N, C-alpha and C positions, 0 to 999 in steps of 0.2 A: 646503465641500466640500474634499477633500484628494486626494492622489495615490492611485491612478493616474487617477482621474477627471479631475483638471485638465488632465492632457497629452491627454486624449481629447476635451475640449470643442471644440477646432477642428474635429475630425472632424464632431461633430454640427452645429456652425455652417455648415460646408460644405455638409451635406445640406439644412439649413434654407434657406439661401441659394438653393438650386436649387429650393425650393418643396416640399420634403418635411418630413414629422414624423421626429424621431428621438429615442430615449431610452435611458438606461442601464436594463438589465433583469436580472432573475435573481438568482443568488447574490451578486453583488458589492453589489447594493443592500441585500440581506439582511445581509450581513456588515457593511456600513457601519453599519447600525443596532445591530449587536451589538458594534460596536467591535472587530472581528477584522481580522486582516491580509488584505489585498486584493492579490492578484498581478496580476490582469488584469481587464478589464471587457467586458461583452458589450453590444452596441448592437443595437436593433430599429429599424426604420424603415419608413415607408409606401412607400419606393421599391423597385421591383422590381430583382432582381439586376442586369439590364442597366442600370437607371437608376442603380444604385449605381455600376457600372463606369464609367459616362459621367461620374460626379462625381470620379473619382480615377484618376491616371495609372498607378499601380501596383496591380494586384489579382491574386488567385490564386482560381481556382474550386475551393474546398475541399469545398463540400457544396452546389452550386448548385441541384441538383435539390430540395433542401429550403429553397432560398432564403438560403443563407449564402455570402457572399463574403468572402475575407480581403483586408483593405485595408493596404497598407503606406503609412504616412504619417509624416513627420518621424522616420524610423529606428525607428518601432515598428509593431507589427502589431495590428489590430483585427479581430475577427470580427463582421460586420454581417449581420443576418438580416432579411429581409422580414417584416412582419407576415403571418400566416397562420392558417388554419383546416386542420383536417385530417379527412379522411373516415374511414370505417370502418377499423379497424385489422385487420391480419392477423398471424398468429403471436403475438398478444399482445404486439407489441413496435413493429412499424413501421406507419405509416398507409398505406393503399392509395393514397391520393392526397392531395396537398398543394395547397391553393388560396390564392394570394397575395391579400391584402385590404388596405384602407387604414385599418382601424379598430383602434386600440390595445387597447381594452377586449375585443374578441373574440380577440385575440391572446393577451393575458393570461389569458382564460378557459380555454385549452387546457393551462394548465401545471399541475404536479402539486400542489403544497402552496400554501396562501394565503401562506405567508412568502416564497415564491418567485414570487409573481404580482404583484409591484410594479414600477413603474417610476419613473425619476426624470429630470426634465429637465436641461437644462445649467446651470440656475440652482440646482439642489439641491432643487426642489419635487417632493414624492412624489405618484404617482398611485397610489391603493391602493383599487381598487373592491371587493376581497374581503376587507378588513380584516386584511391581512397584518402591520401594525403591532400590532394587538391580539393577534394569534396569538404574535408575538414577546414582547410584553410580559407575556403570560400563560404563555409557555413552552409552547406547544401546536402539536403537528403535525396539521394538519387539511387534508384534500383540498380543491381547488376544486370545489365541487359534489359530487355523490354519490361516496362513496369506491369503491363497485362499478363505477361506470362509469370512473373514473380507473384503477383497477387492471386492469380488463379491456381498457382500451386499451394498456397498457403495465405488465406484471406485475412488471418490474424495480422499479417504484416502490415495491413492498412492502419490498425490500431496502433501498431508499433511505430509507424511513421509519424503519427500525430503525437504519439507519447514523446518521441524523440524532439519534436519541435518543443514541447513543454520543458523537458529536461535540459536540452542544450541550446535552445534559442536558435536553432537552424531554421532554414527556409526549406520548403519542399520544391523540387524542381519541377518544372511545368508538365512534362509528360507524366511524371509520377503523380502529380497533383490531379490531373485530368483522369488518370486510372482509377483514383480514389472515388471520383464522382460517378464513373461508369461501372464500377464493380462493387460499389459498397453494399449492395444487396446480398453479396456473397457471406457477409458477416453473419446472416441468419443461419449459416451451416456451422458456425463456430460455438463451442461450448460456452456457456455463460461464464463459468469459472476462469476461462482464459481471457474473455473480455474484461471481466472485473478486475483482473490482476494488472492489465494494461491501463485501464480507466483509472485504478488507484493511483498508479505511478503518475499518470497525466495531471490528476488533480493535485498533486503535490509538487509539480515542476516549477522551476522558477518563472517560466514563461507560460503558466497555466491559462491565462486569460486568452492569449493568441491561439492556443490549443482548442479551446472551447470555441472560440470564433471559428476555427478550421473545421470542427465537427459540424457546426451549424451550416458553414459555406458549402461542405462537400455533401450534406445530408446524412453523414454517417450515424449521427443521433437517431435517426428512425430505424436502425437496426440494433439499437442498445434496449435493454430491458426496461419497459415502462416509460420511454421517453419519445416514442413514435410521434406523438401528437403534442409534444411538450416544448416545441420551438421558442415560443414566447417566454416560457419559464425559464428556459436555459438563458435566454437573453437577459433576464433579470439579474442572474449571477454576474453578468459582465458589468452591471451598474456599481458593484462594490470593489472595494480594495481587497484583492484576494491573497496577497503576498504574506499576510500575517497570519493565515489560518493553516492547521495542520490538516492531515487528510481526513481524519475523523470529523473535524469541524466542516470541511469543504462538504461532505456528504450531509451533514446537519443543514448547511446553508442551501444545498440542493433541495432538501426537504421543504425548507422554509419557502424557497422560490417556487416549488411545486403548488404550495397553497392546498395541502390535502390534510385531512384528519389523521389522528394517530393510527387508527386501524388500517387505513389506505397506505399510510407510510410504512408500516410493519410489512404490509404485503409487497410493497415496492422493494424493499430491502431484501425480502426472502426472495423476491424475483432475481435479485442480483446474487443470490446464493450466500449471503452473510451468515455467519455463525450466530446463534441465538445471543451469546454474550455481547457481540458487537452491535446487534440491533438494539438491545437493551441500552447500551450506552448511547447511541445516536438518539434514540427516543426520549431518553433522560435529558440530554442536552436540549433538545427541541421543548421538552416540558418546562424546564426551568428557564428557557429563553423566553417563553411565553409569559411566565410570571415576572420576569425581570423588565419586560416591557410595561407592566403595569405599575411596578414599584421597585424602589431600591431593595437590595438584598436585606432580609431580617436575619438575625442570628440562627433562627431555627431553619431558615431555608439553606443557609450556608452548611449547617450541620447536616441536614437531611440530603442535600445534594452531593456533599463530600467535595473535597478540593479539586480532582481532576475534573469533575463534571462543572462545578460552578466557574472554575477558570475558563473552560471552553465556552460555556454559555455566556459569560461577561464579554469574552473576546468577540463572540458573534455579534452581541448586542451593540458593541462599539463600531464594528465594521458596518453593520446594517444601519446604524444610526449616523455613520459618517463622522464618528468622533476620533480625532487623530491621537489624543493622549490616551495612553493605557495605564496611566497611574492608579486609576480606580481597582485594577486587578490586584495590584500589591496592597492597597488598603483593605480590600476584602480578605486577601490571604492573612494579613495581619489581625484582622477581627477573627478570622476562623482559628488561627493559632492560640488566641486567647480564650477561646471557648472552654468552660469547665470539663466538658466531656467531648469526645470525638465519635462515640459509639455507645449503643445501649448497654453493652456488657460492662461499660465503666461505671454504670449507675450503682450506687450503694444501696440497692434495693432490688428485691426478687418478688415474683409472683406469691411465693410461700409466705413472704412476709405480710403481703396484703392479706392474703387468706387468714393468717393468724390474727392480725390486727383487727380485723371486721368480723371475725368468727363466722365466716360465710363459706359456703362450698364454691369451688371454682367455677368459672364461666366466663362469658364475653367481658363482664365487667372488670376482671383482671387486666386484660389487655388494654381496655379503654384507660383504666387509671394509671397503668404504667406509662402509656403514651402522654397522659396529663402530666405526670410527674416529669417525664423525660423533657417535655417542652418547658416546664417551669425552670427545671435546672439549667437548661441550655439558656434561656432567656434571662437567667440570673434572679428569678423570683424567689427560688429556695436554693439552700446550699446543698451540695452532694454529700450529705451525711444523714445515716439511717435514722438518728434520733430527732434531727431537725425536720426530715421528710415527715416522720410520723406525726409530730406536733402540728406540721402545716396541714397535713391531711385531716387530721382530728378536727382542727379549727375550721377547715372547709366544710367538712362534713356536718359540723355543729351548726355553722352558720346556714 
Protein backbone atom coordinates (compact mmCIF):
# COMPACT_ATOMS: atom_id res chain seq x y z
CA UNK A 1 0.00 0.00 0.00
CA UNK A 2 1.14 3.58 -0.70
CA UNK A 3 0.12 7.17 -0.10
CA UNK A 4 -2.44 8.62 0.27
CA UNK A 5 -3.86 5.34 1.62
CA UNK A 6 -1.18 5.00 4.32
CA UNK A 7 -2.02 8.36 5.86
CA UNK A 8 -5.70 7.39 5.95
CA UNK A 9 -5.18 4.00 7.66
CA UNK A 10 -5.46 5.56 11.17
CA UNK A 11 -8.92 6.92 10.20
CA UNK A 12 -10.10 3.41 9.36
CA UNK A 13 -8.49 2.03 12.52
CA UNK A 14 -10.32 4.61 14.62
CA UNK A 15 -13.66 3.56 13.13
CA UNK A 16 -12.84 -0.13 13.60
CA UNK A 17 -11.79 0.41 17.21
CA UNK A 18 -15.28 1.86 17.79
CA UNK A 19 -16.81 -1.37 16.47
CA UNK A 20 -17.55 -0.39 12.87
CA UNK A 21 -16.42 -1.64 9.46
CA UNK A 22 -14.54 0.79 7.22
CA UNK A 23 -12.92 0.44 3.78
CA UNK A 24 -11.34 2.42 0.98
CA UNK A 25 -13.77 2.49 -1.96
CA UNK A 26 -14.33 3.77 -5.47
CA UNK A 27 -11.98 5.48 -7.89
CA UNK A 28 -8.94 5.47 -5.62
CA UNK A 29 -9.01 1.66 -5.42
CA UNK A 30 -9.43 1.44 -9.19
CA UNK A 31 -6.56 3.86 -9.81
CA UNK A 32 -4.32 1.95 -7.39
CA UNK A 33 -4.76 -1.17 -9.53
CA UNK A 34 -4.11 0.90 -12.65
CA UNK A 35 -0.92 2.40 -11.14
CA UNK A 36 -2.35 5.88 -11.69
CA UNK A 37 -1.72 8.93 -9.49
CA UNK A 38 -4.13 9.17 -6.55
CA UNK A 39 -4.93 12.55 -5.03
CA UNK A 40 -7.39 11.56 -2.34
CA UNK A 41 -9.25 8.55 -1.01
CA UNK A 42 -12.89 7.91 -0.15
CA UNK A 43 -13.87 5.80 2.82
CA UNK A 44 -17.12 3.86 3.30
CA UNK A 45 -18.23 2.66 6.70
CA UNK A 46 -21.00 0.81 8.50
CA UNK A 47 -21.17 3.71 10.98
CA UNK A 48 -24.04 6.17 10.53
CA UNK A 49 -23.15 9.83 10.04
CA UNK A 50 -23.88 10.55 13.71
CA UNK A 51 -21.70 7.63 14.77
CA UNK A 52 -18.89 8.89 12.53
CA UNK A 53 -19.13 12.30 14.16
CA UNK A 54 -18.86 10.71 17.59
CA UNK A 55 -15.58 9.04 16.55
CA UNK A 56 -13.84 12.26 15.48
CA UNK A 57 -13.54 15.65 17.12
CA UNK A 58 -13.48 17.72 13.91
CA UNK A 59 -16.14 17.06 11.27
CA UNK A 60 -18.14 19.00 8.67
CA UNK A 61 -21.59 18.02 7.38
CA UNK A 62 -20.87 18.18 3.63
CA UNK A 63 -23.60 15.80 2.46
CA UNK A 64 -25.02 14.30 5.58
CA UNK A 65 -28.44 13.64 4.02
CA UNK A 66 -26.67 11.21 1.67
CA UNK A 67 -24.53 9.81 4.46
CA UNK A 68 -21.30 11.78 3.87
CA UNK A 69 -19.30 13.48 6.61
CA UNK A 70 -16.04 15.34 6.06
CA UNK A 71 -13.56 14.34 8.75
CA UNK A 72 -10.54 16.52 9.57
CA UNK A 73 -7.85 14.28 11.02
CA UNK A 74 -4.12 14.90 11.45
CA UNK A 75 -4.21 18.00 9.21
CA UNK A 76 -5.92 16.14 6.37
CA UNK A 77 -9.53 15.81 5.27
CA UNK A 78 -11.43 12.64 4.39
CA UNK A 79 -14.94 12.10 3.05
CA UNK A 80 -16.50 9.22 4.97
CA UNK A 81 -19.81 7.85 3.68
CA UNK A 82 -22.12 5.41 5.38
CA UNK A 83 -22.97 2.15 3.56
CA UNK A 84 -26.29 2.84 1.87
CA UNK A 85 -28.93 1.68 -0.53
CA UNK A 86 -30.95 3.98 -2.71
CA UNK A 87 -34.68 3.91 -3.38
CA UNK A 88 -36.31 4.81 -6.70
CA UNK A 89 -34.54 7.63 -8.52
CA UNK A 90 -36.17 10.88 -9.63
CA UNK A 91 -35.09 13.12 -12.52
CA UNK A 92 -32.82 10.23 -13.66
CA UNK A 93 -30.18 11.60 -11.34
CA UNK A 94 -31.06 11.64 -7.62
CA UNK A 95 -32.50 8.89 -5.40
CA UNK A 96 -35.81 9.79 -3.74
CA UNK A 97 -34.58 8.20 -0.56
CA UNK A 98 -31.30 6.95 0.90
CA UNK A 99 -31.26 4.16 3.49
CA UNK A 100 -28.23 3.54 5.68
CA UNK A 101 -27.20 -0.09 5.98
CA UNK A 102 -24.47 -2.15 7.63
CA UNK A 103 -23.61 -4.35 4.63
CA UNK A 104 -20.64 -3.53 2.36
CA UNK A 105 -21.74 -5.74 -0.54
CA UNK A 106 -25.11 -4.00 -0.80
CA UNK A 107 -23.32 -0.65 -0.80
CA UNK A 108 -20.99 -1.70 -3.63
CA UNK A 109 -23.93 -3.09 -5.58
CA UNK A 110 -25.44 0.39 -6.09
CA UNK A 111 -22.33 1.75 -7.83
CA UNK A 112 -22.01 2.44 -11.55
CA UNK A 113 -19.29 0.24 -13.08
CA UNK A 114 -17.65 -2.94 -11.84
CA UNK A 115 -14.21 -1.32 -11.84
CA UNK A 116 -15.59 1.25 -9.37
CA UNK A 117 -17.40 -1.29 -7.18
CA UNK A 118 -14.40 -2.57 -5.25
CA UNK A 119 -13.28 -1.94 -1.68
CA UNK A 120 -9.96 -2.36 0.11
CA UNK A 121 -9.33 -2.84 3.80
CA UNK A 122 -6.58 -1.17 5.81
CA UNK A 123 -4.21 -4.07 5.12
CA UNK A 124 -4.56 -3.79 1.34
CA UNK A 125 -6.91 -6.76 0.88
CA UNK A 126 -9.44 -6.30 -1.93
CA UNK A 127 -13.17 -6.98 -1.67
CA UNK A 128 -14.37 -7.47 -5.23
CA UNK A 129 -17.84 -9.08 -5.44
CA UNK A 130 -18.53 -7.91 -9.02
CA UNK A 131 -15.23 -8.82 -10.70
CA UNK A 132 -13.87 -5.30 -10.99
CA UNK A 133 -10.30 -6.62 -11.15
CA UNK A 134 -11.18 -8.72 -14.19
CA UNK A 135 -12.78 -5.69 -15.86
CA UNK A 136 -9.59 -3.69 -15.28
CA UNK A 137 -7.39 -6.53 -16.52
CA UNK A 138 -9.53 -6.90 -19.65
CA UNK A 139 -9.91 -3.11 -20.04
CA UNK A 140 -13.70 -3.29 -20.04
CA UNK A 141 -16.29 -0.79 -18.83
CA UNK A 142 -19.31 -2.73 -17.60
CA UNK A 143 -22.14 -1.72 -15.30
CA UNK A 144 -22.84 -3.41 -12.00
CA UNK A 145 -25.94 -5.41 -12.90
CA UNK A 146 -28.19 -4.43 -15.81
CA UNK A 147 -26.97 -1.42 -17.75
CA UNK A 148 -30.50 -0.17 -18.37
CA UNK A 149 -31.16 -0.11 -14.62
CA UNK A 150 -27.96 1.75 -13.81
CA UNK A 151 -28.47 4.37 -16.53
CA UNK A 152 -32.12 4.95 -15.67
CA UNK A 153 -31.07 5.51 -12.06
CA UNK A 154 -28.50 8.12 -13.07
CA UNK A 155 -28.33 9.12 -16.73
CA UNK A 156 -25.03 10.96 -16.20
CA UNK A 157 -23.41 7.52 -15.94
CA UNK A 158 -23.64 7.33 -19.74
CA UNK A 159 -21.35 10.32 -20.07
CA UNK A 160 -19.08 8.84 -17.42
CA UNK A 161 -18.81 5.62 -19.44
CA UNK A 162 -17.58 7.47 -22.53
CA UNK A 163 -15.34 9.71 -20.41
CA UNK A 164 -13.65 6.59 -18.99
CA UNK A 165 -13.06 5.38 -22.55
CA UNK A 166 -11.17 8.62 -23.13
CA UNK A 167 -9.21 8.55 -19.88
CA UNK A 168 -8.45 4.84 -19.56
CA UNK A 169 -8.53 3.58 -23.19
CA UNK A 170 -10.99 0.85 -22.11
CA UNK A 171 -13.76 -0.62 -24.29
CA UNK A 172 -17.44 -0.49 -23.36
CA UNK A 173 -19.02 -3.92 -22.89
CA UNK A 174 -21.73 -4.79 -25.45
CA UNK A 175 -24.84 -4.63 -23.23
CA UNK A 176 -23.59 -1.39 -21.69
CA UNK A 177 -22.97 0.05 -25.17
CA UNK A 178 -26.45 -0.94 -26.36
CA UNK A 179 -27.97 0.80 -23.33
CA UNK A 180 -26.13 4.00 -24.27
CA UNK A 181 -27.88 3.94 -27.64
CA UNK A 182 -31.29 3.12 -26.18
CA UNK A 183 -31.26 5.55 -23.26
CA UNK A 184 -29.17 8.46 -24.54
CA UNK A 185 -32.25 10.69 -24.58
CA UNK A 186 -32.28 10.63 -20.78
CA UNK A 187 -29.28 12.99 -20.84
CA UNK A 188 -31.84 15.73 -21.53
CA UNK A 189 -32.82 15.35 -17.87
CA UNK A 190 -29.30 16.08 -16.62
CA UNK A 191 -28.04 19.54 -15.62
CA UNK A 192 -25.74 21.10 -18.21
CA UNK A 193 -23.05 21.75 -15.58
CA UNK A 194 -22.77 18.02 -14.86
CA UNK A 195 -22.56 17.14 -18.55
CA UNK A 196 -19.95 19.85 -19.06
CA UNK A 197 -17.75 18.47 -16.27
CA UNK A 198 -17.76 15.02 -17.92
CA UNK A 199 -17.28 16.38 -21.45
CA UNK A 200 -14.35 18.48 -20.25
CA UNK A 201 -12.60 15.38 -18.91
CA UNK A 202 -13.47 13.47 -22.08
CA UNK A 203 -11.87 16.14 -24.27
CA UNK A 204 -8.59 15.86 -22.38
CA UNK A 205 -8.32 12.07 -22.11
CA UNK A 206 -5.51 10.22 -23.85
CA UNK A 207 -8.08 8.37 -25.98
CA UNK A 208 -10.25 11.39 -26.73
CA UNK A 209 -10.56 10.58 -30.42
CA UNK A 210 -12.23 7.22 -29.77
CA UNK A 211 -14.47 8.83 -27.16
CA UNK A 212 -15.68 11.41 -29.68
CA UNK A 213 -16.27 8.58 -32.17
CA UNK A 214 -18.35 6.82 -29.50
CA UNK A 215 -20.44 9.92 -28.84
CA UNK A 216 -21.18 9.97 -32.57
CA UNK A 217 -21.78 6.23 -32.81
CA UNK A 218 -24.23 6.17 -29.88
CA UNK A 219 -25.92 9.46 -30.82
CA UNK A 220 -25.17 10.90 -27.37
CA UNK A 221 -24.01 14.13 -29.03
CA UNK A 222 -27.68 14.87 -29.87
CA UNK A 223 -28.34 15.47 -26.17
CA UNK A 224 -25.40 17.80 -25.56
CA UNK A 225 -25.85 21.61 -25.70
CA UNK A 226 -25.64 23.05 -29.20
CA UNK A 227 -24.53 19.77 -30.83
CA UNK A 228 -27.83 18.11 -31.79
CA UNK A 229 -27.41 18.76 -35.53
CA UNK A 230 -23.61 18.98 -35.61
CA UNK A 231 -22.63 15.41 -36.50
CA UNK A 232 -20.51 16.44 -39.48
CA UNK A 233 -18.79 19.19 -37.49
CA UNK A 234 -17.84 16.74 -34.76
CA UNK A 235 -16.49 14.39 -37.42
CA UNK A 236 -14.22 17.22 -38.60
CA UNK A 237 -12.50 17.13 -35.20
CA UNK A 238 -11.48 13.53 -35.87
CA UNK A 239 -9.47 14.59 -38.91
CA UNK A 240 -6.90 16.31 -36.70
CA UNK A 241 -4.24 15.12 -34.29
CA UNK A 242 -5.88 15.81 -30.93
CA UNK A 243 -3.32 14.53 -28.44
CA UNK A 244 -1.30 17.78 -28.52
CA UNK A 245 -4.17 19.97 -27.34
CA UNK A 246 -5.19 20.90 -23.81
CA UNK A 247 -8.86 21.11 -22.79
CA UNK A 248 -9.21 24.81 -23.59
CA UNK A 249 -7.66 24.27 -27.02
CA UNK A 250 -10.02 21.34 -27.63
CA UNK A 251 -13.02 23.61 -27.03
CA UNK A 252 -11.48 26.15 -29.40
CA UNK A 253 -10.98 23.42 -32.01
CA UNK A 254 -14.63 22.42 -31.56
CA UNK A 255 -15.56 26.06 -32.17
CA UNK A 256 -13.40 26.12 -35.30
CA UNK A 257 -15.04 22.92 -36.59
CA UNK A 258 -18.53 24.29 -35.88
CA UNK A 259 -17.74 27.04 -38.41
CA UNK A 260 -19.78 29.68 -36.60
CA UNK A 261 -19.24 33.40 -36.03
CA UNK A 262 -17.94 34.90 -32.80
CA UNK A 263 -21.39 35.79 -31.42
CA UNK A 264 -22.77 32.30 -32.12
CA UNK A 265 -19.69 30.76 -30.49
CA UNK A 266 -20.20 32.93 -27.44
CA UNK A 267 -23.81 31.74 -27.18
CA UNK A 268 -22.70 28.13 -27.69
CA UNK A 269 -20.25 28.38 -24.77
CA UNK A 270 -22.87 30.11 -22.62
CA UNK A 271 -25.13 27.16 -23.37
CA UNK A 272 -22.47 24.95 -21.79
CA UNK A 273 -22.50 27.25 -18.71
CA UNK A 274 -18.91 28.39 -19.13
CA UNK A 275 -17.82 31.25 -16.86
CA UNK A 276 -17.35 34.58 -18.67
CA UNK A 277 -13.56 34.49 -18.17
CA UNK A 278 -13.23 31.10 -19.90
CA UNK A 279 -15.52 32.20 -22.72
CA UNK A 280 -13.24 35.21 -23.34
CA UNK A 281 -10.16 32.99 -23.33
CA UNK A 282 -11.60 30.55 -25.89
CA UNK A 283 -12.90 33.37 -28.11
CA UNK A 284 -9.47 35.03 -27.97
CA UNK A 285 -7.78 31.84 -29.11
CA UNK A 286 -10.16 31.64 -32.07
CA UNK A 287 -9.65 35.35 -32.87
CA UNK A 288 -5.87 35.01 -33.06
CA UNK A 289 -6.14 31.66 -34.84
CA UNK A 290 -8.00 33.44 -37.65
CA UNK A 291 -5.26 36.10 -37.77
CA UNK A 292 -2.59 33.38 -37.81
CA UNK A 293 -4.14 31.73 -40.85
CA UNK A 294 -3.60 34.99 -42.76
CA UNK A 295 0.00 35.70 -41.74
CA UNK A 296 2.83 34.91 -39.35
CA UNK A 297 2.71 36.52 -35.93
CA UNK A 298 3.73 40.17 -35.79
CA UNK A 299 5.39 41.52 -32.65
CA UNK A 300 2.26 43.49 -31.84
CA UNK A 301 -0.05 40.48 -32.26
CA UNK A 302 2.12 38.48 -29.84
CA UNK A 303 2.00 41.42 -27.43
CA UNK A 304 -1.76 41.89 -27.75
CA UNK A 305 -2.58 38.19 -27.49
CA UNK A 306 -0.18 37.52 -24.59
CA UNK A 307 1.77 34.34 -24.12
CA UNK A 308 -0.90 31.89 -22.99
CA UNK A 309 -3.25 32.78 -25.83
CA UNK A 310 -0.74 32.92 -28.70
CA UNK A 311 0.80 29.59 -27.64
CA UNK A 312 -2.66 27.97 -27.79
CA UNK A 313 -3.55 29.65 -31.08
CA UNK A 314 -0.24 28.59 -32.64
CA UNK A 315 -0.68 25.00 -31.43
CA UNK A 316 -4.15 24.91 -32.96
CA UNK A 317 -2.78 26.37 -36.21
CA UNK A 318 -0.14 23.62 -36.37
CA UNK A 319 -2.67 20.86 -35.60
CA UNK A 320 -5.24 22.10 -38.14
CA UNK A 321 -2.53 22.63 -40.77
CA UNK A 322 -1.13 19.14 -40.17
CA UNK A 323 2.33 20.48 -39.27
CA UNK A 324 4.25 17.98 -37.11
CA UNK A 325 7.02 20.28 -35.88
CA UNK A 326 6.17 22.56 -32.95
CA UNK A 327 9.44 24.52 -33.12
CA UNK A 328 7.58 27.65 -34.19
CA UNK A 329 5.98 27.90 -30.74
CA UNK A 330 9.33 28.31 -29.02
CA UNK A 331 10.48 30.74 -31.72
CA UNK A 332 7.47 32.95 -31.04
CA UNK A 333 7.93 32.65 -27.27
CA UNK A 334 11.54 33.82 -27.71
CA UNK A 335 10.35 36.76 -29.81
CA UNK A 336 7.73 37.61 -27.19
CA UNK A 337 10.28 37.52 -24.37
CA UNK A 338 12.43 40.05 -26.28
CA UNK A 339 9.60 42.58 -26.59
CA UNK A 340 10.47 45.92 -24.95
CA UNK A 341 7.20 45.90 -22.99
CA UNK A 342 4.65 43.20 -22.11
CA UNK A 343 1.74 45.44 -21.13
CA UNK A 344 0.61 49.07 -21.42
CA UNK A 345 1.39 49.90 -17.79
CA UNK A 346 5.10 49.47 -18.62
CA UNK A 347 5.03 52.37 -21.09
CA UNK A 348 7.02 55.43 -20.01
CA UNK A 349 4.04 57.57 -20.98
CA UNK A 350 0.64 58.55 -19.53
CA UNK A 351 -2.43 60.28 -20.86
CA UNK A 352 -1.59 63.31 -18.71
CA UNK A 353 1.78 63.56 -20.47
CA UNK A 354 0.01 63.80 -23.83
CA UNK A 355 -2.50 66.40 -22.57
CA UNK A 356 0.39 68.53 -21.27
CA UNK A 357 2.53 68.19 -24.39
CA UNK A 358 -0.24 69.07 -26.82
CA UNK A 359 -1.97 71.58 -24.52
CA UNK A 360 -5.38 70.09 -25.31
CA UNK A 361 -8.24 68.88 -23.14
CA UNK A 362 -8.78 65.14 -22.77
CA UNK A 363 -10.84 63.14 -25.22
CA UNK A 364 -10.77 60.05 -27.49
CA UNK A 365 -7.60 61.37 -29.12
CA UNK A 366 -5.64 60.55 -25.95
CA UNK A 367 -6.51 56.85 -26.10
CA UNK A 368 -5.83 56.74 -29.86
CA UNK A 369 -2.41 58.30 -29.40
CA UNK A 370 -1.54 55.99 -26.49
CA UNK A 371 -2.31 53.01 -28.74
CA UNK A 372 -0.20 54.49 -31.54
CA UNK A 373 2.77 54.91 -29.19
CA UNK A 374 2.20 51.46 -27.69
CA UNK A 375 2.37 49.85 -31.16
CA UNK A 376 5.47 51.85 -32.06
CA UNK A 377 7.27 50.76 -28.88
CA UNK A 378 6.35 47.11 -29.35
CA UNK A 379 7.39 47.13 -33.01
CA UNK A 380 10.68 48.82 -32.09
CA UNK A 381 9.96 52.04 -34.01
CA UNK A 382 10.50 54.19 -30.93
CA UNK A 383 12.26 53.57 -27.61
CA UNK A 384 10.31 53.32 -24.37
CA UNK A 385 11.64 56.59 -22.98
CA UNK A 386 9.52 59.67 -22.28
CA UNK A 387 11.92 62.10 -23.93
CA UNK A 388 12.34 59.94 -27.04
CA UNK A 389 8.57 59.38 -27.29
CA UNK A 390 7.90 63.14 -27.06
CA UNK A 391 10.44 63.93 -29.78
CA UNK A 392 8.98 61.21 -32.01
CA UNK A 393 5.41 62.45 -31.50
CA UNK A 394 6.34 66.06 -32.16
CA UNK A 395 8.13 65.04 -35.35
CA UNK A 396 5.11 62.96 -36.43
CA UNK A 397 2.77 65.83 -35.60
CA UNK A 398 4.94 68.33 -37.43
CA UNK A 399 5.08 66.16 -40.51
